[in-house]
N, C-alpha and C positions, 0 to 999 in steps of 0.2 A: 692543494695537494691532489695530484692526479690519482684517480682510482678511488677516491673517497666516495662513499655511498651517498653522502649528502651534498656533494658538489653538483652544481647545475652546469650543463653544457648548453650555452645559448644557441648553438648551431642546430641542436637536435630538440625539436619541440616534443612535449609529452604526447603520448598516444591518446590521452583523453582530451586533448585540445582539438582533435580532429572531429568535425561535426558529424561525420558518418559514424564513427566509433561511439561518440556520445549518444546519438539518437538510437543506434542499434542496442547499446547496453541498457539504456533506459527502457526501450520497448521490450526487450527480452525479460528484464526484471518485472516490469508491469504485467506482461503476459503471464509469467509464472505466478505472480501474485494473484491475478484475477482468476486463473484456473484453480489455484489452491483454495481460494475463497469459495468457488463453485463446488469443488469437491467436498469442502467442509460443510456446505449447506446440504449436499447430498448425504453425507454421513449423519448429520443431525436429523434429517427427515427419515433416514433408514432406521436409526437406533432410537429415535424419539427421546433423546437425552442430550444434555449439554456436555461437550467435551471438557469443560472447565467447571470446577465447583462453583456453586452459586455465590459463596462468600467472596471468591476471587473476582468474579464478574461484577459484583456490587462494589468491591474496592476499586476496580478499574474505572467503573462508572463514576464513583465519588471523586476520585482524583481528577479525572478529565472534566467533570462537571465544574469543579472549583477552578481548575486552570482555564477552562473556556469562559467561565463567568468573569474572572479577573481580566482575561485578555480583552473581552468585548467591552467591559467597563472602562478599561484604560484607553480604548480606542473611541470613547465618546458615546457609547450606547447608554440609553437610560437603564435604570435598574431592572425593570421588567424584561426589556429586550435582552439584557445580559444574562438574566436567569434562563430565558428561553434558549438563547444561543449556547449557554453552558450545558443545558439539558440535551440539546441536539448533538453537541460535541461529545458528551459522555455516552449517549446512546450509540452514536456512530462508531466511536472507537471500540466500545464494548462489542458491538456487532462484528466489526472487522476482526478483532482478536479471537473471538469465539469461533468464527468461521475459518480463520487461518489455522487454529489449533485443530479443529475438526478435519481440515484438509490434510494436515500432516498425519493425523491418526489414521485417516482413510488410506493414505499412501503407504504408511508403514504397515498397515494391516493387510496389505496385498490387494487393495481395492483397484489400483491402477491396472494390474494384470487382469482383473476380472472385467474391467471396462475395455481394455485393449489399448496398447500403446499408440496405435494409429489414431484413435479418437482423441486421446489426450494430447498428442502432438498436434493434431488439427485444431484442437481448442486453443492451445498455446499460440499457434500461428494466427488464428483469427483474433485472439486477444491482443497480440502484438500489433496487428493492423489497427484495431480499435483504439489501442492506447496511443499510437502515433497520431491518429486523427484527433483524439481528445486533447492531446498535448498541443497540437498545432492550433486547434480552435481556441483553446484556453490562452495560449501565448498571443494569439491575434487579438482576442478580447481584452487582455490585460496589458497590451503593448503600450498604450498611452498613459497608463497609470503609474509607471515606475520611472519616468524620465524626469 
């Protein structure tokens, strides 16, 4: 049926199949993500308080600890190693979420205007470059593992 929103036109590839668009979109998202985490850490150190309640942080840690432990155990790690891996996964995701929420609070509280848009934009640009470099190195290192 012509004009159907779900119909595929084989002559016109998706815009996300373009490697430039794919790389640019991933680098922009990662750049914003990294700067938001940095602003969150800035907010946490300024206010000397967590932007999330401790009970929620512990719940996030517990869920990721269990998920990480099961993941590592299923991939052949010994019980002690899977406990350590689960702990690292729980701590890592808790840290990321707390700093992201802190960054959003900082931005909504007018913190970006106090820092200046030029500094924030420069930080996003530098983070975009760093994210592309990290992605390329990671894809090069993992290239032979997924064939």
